[in-house]
Z-matrix of the N, CA and C atoms (Angstrom, degrees):
N
C 1 1.437
C 2 1.526 1 109.01
N 3 1.320 2 117.28 1 135.67
C 4 1.460 3 121.58 2 -178.86
C 5 1.522 4 109.26 3 -83.02
N 6 1.337 5 114.47 4 130.07
C 7 1.455 6 120.32 5 178.37
C 8 1.526 7 109.06 6 -67.80
N 9 1.322 8 116.10 7 146.36
C 10 1.466 9 121.17 8 179.08
C 11 1.528 10 108.74 9 -57.91
N 12 1.324 11 116.62 10 123.20
C 13 1.462 12 121.25 11 -178.26
C 14 1.520 13 108.69 12 -92.57
N 15 1.327 14 115.52 13 118.64
C 16 1.455 15 120.95 14 -178.55
C 17 1.517 16 109.58 15 -127.90
N 18 1.332 17 115.95 16 134.73
C 19 1.455 18 120.44 17 176.09
C 20 1.523 19 110.97 18 -106.22
N 21 1.327 20 117.06 19 0.29
C 22 1.462 21 121.71 20 175.87
C 23 1.517 22 109.20 21 -111.07
N 24 1.327 23 115.48 22 141.95
C 25 1.459 24 119.80 23 178.17
C 26 1.524 25 109.34 24 -80.39
N 27 1.318 26 115.73 25 129.94
C 28 1.454 27 121.79 26 -179.91
C 29 1.523 28 108.65 27 -100.16
N 30 1.335 29 116.52 28 135.34
C 31 1.468 30 121.25 29 178.15
C 32 1.513 31 109.45 30 -113.10
N 33 1.329 32 114.76 31 134.94
C 34 1.458 33 121.18 32 -178.60
C 35 1.523 34 107.96 33 -129.92
N 36 1.337 35 116.76 34 125.95
C 37 1.463 36 121.42 35 174.58
C 38 1.517 37 108.67 36 -93.20
N 39 1.342 38 116.04 37 126.86
C 40 1.463 39 121.18 38 -177.92
C 41 1.526 40 109.88 39 -136.93
N 42 1.328 41 117.15 40 150.86
C 43 1.468 42 118.90 41 171.49
C 44 1.525 43 109.24 42 -73.77
N 45 1.317 44 115.71 43 151.00
C 46 1.463 45 119.18 44 178.56
C 47 1.519 46 110.25 45 -141.64
N 48 1.320 47 114.89 46 159.04
C 49 1.459 48 122.64 47 177.00
C 50 1.519 49 107.57 48 -115.32
N 51 1.331 50 115.93 49 128.65
C 52 1.464 51 121.93 50 -178.90
C 53 1.526 52 108.02 51 -113.17
N 54 1.330 53 116.44 52 127.31
C 55 1.458 54 121.48 53 177.01
C 56 1.520 55 107.73 54 -119.02
N 57 1.326 56 116.48 55 122.87
C 58 1.466 57 121.69 56 -179.61
C 59 1.516 58 108.50 57 -127.88
N 60 1.339 59 115.45 58 131.72
C 61 1.465 60 120.74 59 176.04
C 62 1.519 61 108.91 60 -130.93
N 63 1.336 62 115.21 61 136.58
C 64 1.462 63 122.09 62 -179.89
C 65 1.530 64 106.81 63 -133.96
N 66 1.333 65 116.45 64 88.72
C 67 1.463 66 121.31 65 -177.04
C 68 1.521 67 109.87 66 -146.66
N 69 1.347 68 115.65 67 179.81
C 70 1.461 69 119.79 68 176.40
C 71 1.518 70 110.47 69 -65.84
N 72 1.307 71 117.76 70 -33.43
C 73 1.458 72 121.54 71 -176.84
C 74 1.526 73 112.55 72 -75.34
N 75 1.338 74 116.21 73 -33.32
C 76 1.460 75 118.47 74 -173.98
C 77 1.530 76 111.41 75 -158.19
N 78 1.320 77 114.64 76 144.56
C 79 1.463 78 122.24 77 170.94
C 80 1.519 79 105.36 78 -130.18
N 81 1.337 80 116.55 79 101.25
C 82 1.454 81 119.14 80 -176.34
C 83 1.526 82 111.48 81 -151.32
N 84 1.315 83 114.33 82 161.21
C 85 1.464 84 122.73 83 172.00
C 86 1.520 85 106.96 84 -140.46
N 87 1.318 86 116.74 85 122.76
C 88 1.461 87 122.42 86 -179.81
C 89 1.526 88 108.90 87 -121.70
N 90 1.328 89 115.80 88 137.66
C 91 1.460 90 121.48 89 175.09
C 92 1.522 91 107.48 90 -117.92
N 93 1.320 92 115.81 91 124.99
C 94 1.463 93 121.75 92 177.01
C 95 1.521 94 107.78 93 -110.15
N 96 1.328 95 115.89 94 111.76
C 97 1.454 96 121.09 95 177.97
C 98 1.518 97 107.76 96 -82.73
N 99 1.292 98 117.06 97 119.32
C 100 1.461 99 121.65 98 -174.44
C 101 1.521 100 111.58 99 -66.36
N 102 1.345 101 116.18 100 100.34
C 103 1.449 102 121.65 101 173.36
C 104 1.514 103 116.57 102 84.31
N 105 1.325 104 119.16 103 7.86
C 106 1.465 105 121.63 104 -178.51
C 107 1.525 106 109.19 105 -119.63
N 108 1.330 107 116.64 106 131.71
C 109 1.463 108 121.68 107 173.45
C 110 1.523 109 108.24 108 -97.36
N 111 1.316 110 116.77 109 136.94
C 112 1.461 111 122.58 110 179.76
C 113 1.520 112 108.17 111 -98.37
N 114 1.340 113 116.48 112 131.54
C 115 1.453 114 121.46 113 -178.60
C 116 1.514 115 112.01 114 -108.41
N 117 1.333 116 117.51 115 177.75
C 118 1.461 117 121.57 116 179.22
C 119 1.530 118 111.11 117 -58.47
N 120 1.330 119 116.15 118 128.80
C 121 1.457 120 121.36 119 177.60
C 122 1.512 121 114.56 120 88.78
N 123 1.333 122 118.43 121 -11.56
C 124 1.459 123 120.72 122 178.90
C 125 1.527 124 109.78 123 -71.08
N 126 1.326 125 115.97 124 150.84
C 127 1.466 126 121.72 125 178.23
C 128 1.516 127 109.25 126 -117.29
N 129 1.340 128 115.99 127 144.65
C 130 1.463 129 121.42 128 178.72
C 131 1.521 130 108.38 129 -125.92
N 132 1.338 131 115.52 130 128.97
C 133 1.467 132 121.43 131 176.95
C 134 1.519 133 107.71 132 -122.26
N 135 1.357 134 116.61 133 115.84
C 136 1.456 135 121.68 134 178.58
C 137 1.527 136 107.38 135 -90.38
N 138 1.333 137 116.58 136 126.62
C 139 1.464 138 121.86 137 -176.57
C 140 1.523 139 111.33 138 -83.58
N 141 1.324 140 115.63 139 155.01
C 142 1.454 141 121.09 140 175.18
C 143 1.519 142 111.94 141 118.10
N 144 1.313 143 114.17 142 177.51
C 145 1.463 144 121.99 143 -179.05
C 146 1.523 145 110.95 144 -72.58
N 147 1.332 146 114.59 145 164.55
C 148 1.462 147 121.25 146 176.70
C 149 1.521 148 109.44 147 -60.81
N 150 1.321 149 116.12 148 144.55
C 151 1.460 150 121.56 149 -178.95
C 152 1.518 151 109.03 150 -107.49
N 153 1.319 152 116.70 151 127.97
C 154 1.455 153 122.05 152 177.51
C 155 1.525 154 108.17 153 -125.59
N 156 1.318 155 115.57 154 124.77
C 157 1.466 156 120.81 155 -179.47
C 158 1.525 157 108.36 156 -116.87
N 159 1.322 158 117.91 157 117.59
C 160 1.464 159 120.61 158 179.00
C 161 1.523 160 111.80 159 -64.15
N 162 1.335 161 116.41 160 156.77
C 163 1.450 162 121.84 161 -179.75
C 164 1.525 163 110.07 162 -57.97
N 165 1.327 164 115.10 163 137.55
C 166 1.459 165 121.21 164 177.71
C 167 1.519 166 113.84 165 89.68
N 168 1.336 167 117.06 166 2.79
C 169 1.461 168 119.58 167 -177.86
C 170 1.522 169 111.94 168 -117.80
N 171 1.337 170 113.59 169 161.15
C 172 1.457 171 122.12 170 176.18
C 173 1.523 172 106.66 171 -134.47
N 174 1.340 173 116.53 172 136.68
C 175 1.465 174 120.00 173 179.97
C 176 1.522 175 110.17 174 -130.90
N 177 1.321 176 114.18 175 145.53
C 178 1.458 177 121.72 176 172.95
C 179 1.520 178 106.66 177 -123.23
N 180 1.325 179 116.70 178 122.11
C 181 1.465 180 122.37 179 -177.08
C 182 1.526 181 109.67 180 -123.07
N 183 1.314 182 115.66 181 155.99
C 184 1.462 183 122.01 182 176.40
C 185 1.523 184 108.01 183 -121.99
N 186 1.334 185 115.71 184 123.71
C 187 1.460 186 121.81 185 -178.91
C 188 1.518 187 109.75 186 -141.00
N 189 1.317 188 114.69 187 179.25
C 190 1.456 189 121.11 188 174.19
C 191 1.528 190 108.21 189 -100.59
N 192 1.323 191 115.54 190 150.46
C 193 1.466 192 121.94 191 178.09
C 194 1.523 193 108.13 192 -136.53
N 195 1.331 194 115.82 193 151.88
C 196 1.457 195 121.70 194 174.70
C 197 1.520 196 107.88 195 -112.65
N 198 1.330 197 115.98 196 123.56
C 199 1.463 198 122.28 197 175.89
C 200 1.522 199 106.73 198 -102.04
N 201 1.339 200 116.14 199 122.52
C 202 1.462 201 121.31 200 176.25
C 203 1.520 202 107.18 201 -105.67
N 204 1.316 203 115.20 202 113.60
C 205 1.462 204 121.26 203 -177.70
C 206 1.527 205 110.35 204 -73.77
N 207 1.311 206 116.47 205 139.23
C 208 1.464 207 121.84 206 175.95
C 209 1.527 208 109.23 207 -71.96
N 210 1.318 209 116.17 208 150.02
C 211 1.462 210 119.71 209 173.96
C 212 1.524 211 108.41 210 -75.30
N 213 1.315 212 116.66 211 167.49
C 214 1.470 213 120.54 212 -179.36
C 215 1.534 214 111.54 213 -58.71
N 216 1.364 215 120.02 214 -44.88
C 217 1.474 216 118.73 215 177.56
C 218 1.528 217 112.68 216 -64.13
N 219 1.339 218 118.33 217 -37.61
C 220 1.475 219 120.99 218 178.47
C 221 1.524 220 110.33 219 -65.18
N 222 1.325 221 117.05 220 -42.94
C 223 1.465 222 121.27 221 179.97
C 224 1.529 223 110.49 222 -62.51
N 225 1.333 224 116.60 223 -42.66
C 226 1.455 225 121.31 224 177.86
C 227 1.524 226 110.89 225 -62.62
N 228 1.339 227 117.15 226 -43.54
C 229 1.464 228 122.01 227 179.78
C 230 1.527 229 110.81 228 -60.48
N 231 1.338 230 117.12 229 -44.56
C 232 1.466 231 121.16 230 179.98
C 233 1.523 232 110.46 231 -63.79
N 234 1.339 233 116.51 232 -41.28
C 235 1.472 234 119.34 233 178.58
C 236 1.522 235 111.59 234 -64.39
N 237 1.345 236 117.17 235 -37.96
C 238 1.467 237 120.96 236 -178.03
C 239 1.525 238 112.23 237 -74.00
N 240 1.327 239 118.60 238 -36.33
C 241 1.459 240 121.31 239 -173.84
C 242 1.523 241 113.96 240 -101.37
N 243 1.309 242 118.14 241 -6.97
C 244 1.464 243 121.41 242 -177.11
C 245 1.515 244 113.55 243 -59.76
N 246 1.327 245 117.33 244 -38.30
C 247 1.464 246 120.13 245 179.91
C 248 1.518 247 111.71 246 -64.65
N 249 1.337 248 117.55 247 -34.60
C 250 1.470 249 120.59 248 179.52
C 251 1.524 250 110.36 249 -67.02
N 252 1.331 251 116.78 250 -40.78
C 253 1.456 252 119.77 251 178.56
C 254 1.521 253 110.78 252 -66.19
N 255 1.329 254 117.27 253 -35.73
C 256 1.459 255 120.91 254 177.15
C 257 1.523 256 110.26 255 -63.69
N 258 1.330 257 117.00 256 -38.72
C 259 1.459 258 121.06 257 -178.44
C 260 1.525 259 112.08 258 -63.56
N 261 1.340 260 117.91 259 -24.73
C 262 1.458 261 120.39 260 177.25
C 263 1.522 262 111.71 261 -65.02
N 264 1.315 263 117.63 262 -22.11
C 265 1.458 264 121.65 263 179.75
C 266 1.522 265 112.45 264 -79.20
N 267 1.323 266 117.17 265 -17.51
C 268 1.454 267 121.62 266 -178.05
C 269 1.524 268 111.05 267 -89.05
N 270 1.302 269 116.01 268 148.65
C 271 1.465 270 120.94 269 177.29
C 272 1.521 271 107.65 270 -122.82
N 273 1.318 272 116.13 271 128.27
C 274 1.451 273 121.75 272 179.55
C 275 1.507 274 108.92 273 -114.27
N 276 1.323 275 115.99 274 146.82
C 277 1.448 276 121.13 275 177.19
C 278 1.518 277 108.80 276 -132.42
N 279 1.334 278 115.38 277 131.55
C 280 1.454 279 120.76 278 178.26
C 281 1.529 280 107.48 279 -121.55
N 282 1.312 281 115.92 280 139.02
C 283 1.447 282 121.40 281 -178.78
C 284 1.517 283 109.80 282 -120.56
N 285 1.314 284 116.44 283 140.20
C 286 1.466 285 120.05 284 179.42
C 287 1.524 286 111.70 285 -88.81
N 288 1.308 287 117.70 286 -1.53
C 289 1.457 288 120.92 287 -179.29
C 290 1.525 289 110.83 288 -71.43
N 291 1.308 290 115.52 289 136.53
C 292 1.474 291 119.99 290 177.54
C 293 1.523 292 108.32 291 -84.78
N 294 1.306 293 116.15 292 140.10
C 295 1.471 294 121.00 293 178.76
C 296 1.513 295 108.36 294 -101.30
N 297 1.330 296 117.72 295 141.83
C 298 1.472 297 120.56 296 -179.84
C 299 1.494 298 113.03 297 -70.84
Protein backbone atom coordinates (compact mmCIF):
# COMPACT_ATOMS: atom_id res chain seq x y z
CA UNK A 1 0.00 0.00 0.00
CA UNK A 2 1.35 3.44 -0.91
CA UNK A 3 1.73 5.83 1.99
CA UNK A 4 -0.19 9.10 1.66
CA UNK A 5 2.16 11.50 -0.13
CA UNK A 6 2.05 14.97 1.38
CA UNK A 7 4.18 17.99 0.54
CA UNK A 8 2.58 20.16 3.23
CA UNK A 9 3.35 19.83 6.92
CA UNK A 10 0.29 18.96 8.97
CA UNK A 11 -0.02 20.23 12.56
CA UNK A 12 -2.11 18.46 15.16
CA UNK A 13 -2.81 19.74 18.68
CA UNK A 14 -3.22 16.90 21.19
CA UNK A 15 -3.36 16.55 24.97
CA UNK A 16 -0.36 14.85 26.50
CA UNK A 17 0.76 13.40 29.82
CA UNK A 18 4.26 14.21 31.08
CA UNK A 19 5.92 12.04 33.73
CA UNK A 20 9.18 13.28 35.27
CA UNK A 21 11.18 11.59 38.02
CA UNK A 22 14.39 12.86 39.61
CA UNK A 23 15.59 10.35 42.22
CA UNK A 24 18.33 7.83 42.99
CA UNK A 25 16.28 5.12 41.32
CA UNK A 26 15.54 6.99 38.11
CA UNK A 27 16.15 10.18 36.17
CA UNK A 28 13.68 10.31 33.30
CA UNK A 29 11.07 12.34 31.46
CA UNK A 30 8.39 10.62 29.38
CA UNK A 31 5.75 12.25 27.20
CA UNK A 32 2.68 10.23 26.22
CA UNK A 33 0.76 11.79 23.35
CA UNK A 34 -2.85 10.76 23.81
CA UNK A 35 -3.75 8.71 20.74
CA UNK A 36 -1.04 9.96 18.35
CA UNK A 37 1.90 7.94 17.01
CA UNK A 38 5.04 9.89 16.10
CA UNK A 39 6.85 8.84 12.93
CA UNK A 40 10.31 9.49 11.46
CA UNK A 41 10.89 13.22 10.95
CA UNK A 42 7.87 14.33 12.98
CA UNK A 43 8.37 17.12 15.53
CA UNK A 44 6.70 17.46 18.93
CA UNK A 45 6.39 20.73 20.85
CA UNK A 46 5.01 20.52 24.41
CA UNK A 47 3.37 23.81 25.45
CA UNK A 48 3.75 25.52 28.80
CA UNK A 49 6.40 26.79 31.17
CA UNK A 50 9.67 25.04 31.94
CA UNK A 51 9.31 22.11 34.32
CA UNK A 52 11.67 21.74 37.27
CA UNK A 53 11.46 18.73 39.56
CA UNK A 54 13.51 18.80 42.78
CA UNK A 55 15.62 15.78 43.71
CA UNK A 56 13.63 12.95 45.26
CA UNK A 57 10.35 13.89 43.58
CA UNK A 58 8.19 12.59 40.76
CA UNK A 59 5.58 14.65 38.90
CA UNK A 60 2.84 13.85 36.43
CA UNK A 61 1.52 16.82 34.43
CA UNK A 62 -1.11 17.23 31.73
CA UNK A 63 -0.49 19.73 28.93
CA UNK A 64 -1.15 20.34 25.27
CA UNK A 65 1.37 19.45 22.57
CA UNK A 66 1.63 20.22 18.86
CA UNK A 67 2.75 17.40 16.56
CA UNK A 68 4.08 18.60 13.19
CA UNK A 69 4.03 15.75 10.70
CA UNK A 70 6.99 15.41 8.34
CA UNK A 71 6.31 15.62 4.62
CA UNK A 72 6.84 12.52 2.49
CA UNK A 73 10.29 13.71 1.24
CA UNK A 74 11.38 14.59 4.82
CA UNK A 75 10.23 11.20 6.11
CA UNK A 76 12.12 9.43 3.32
CA UNK A 77 15.27 11.48 4.03
CA UNK A 78 15.16 10.60 7.75
CA UNK A 79 14.70 6.90 6.94
CA UNK A 80 17.64 6.97 4.49
CA UNK A 81 20.07 8.91 6.71
CA UNK A 82 19.03 7.71 10.17
CA UNK A 83 21.46 4.78 10.17
CA UNK A 84 24.40 7.13 9.47
CA UNK A 85 23.50 9.31 12.44
CA UNK A 86 23.24 6.20 14.62
CA UNK A 87 26.73 5.16 13.53
CA UNK A 88 28.12 8.41 14.97
CA UNK A 89 27.25 7.06 18.42
CA UNK A 90 29.47 4.01 17.95
CA UNK A 91 33.20 4.00 18.60
CA UNK A 92 35.50 1.61 16.79
CA UNK A 93 39.10 0.82 17.60
CA UNK A 94 41.59 -0.88 15.32
CA UNK A 95 45.00 -2.06 16.42
CA UNK A 96 47.99 -2.82 14.23
CA UNK A 97 49.43 -5.25 16.76
CA UNK A 98 49.60 -8.86 15.64
CA UNK A 99 48.11 -11.42 18.02
CA UNK A 100 49.80 -14.80 18.53
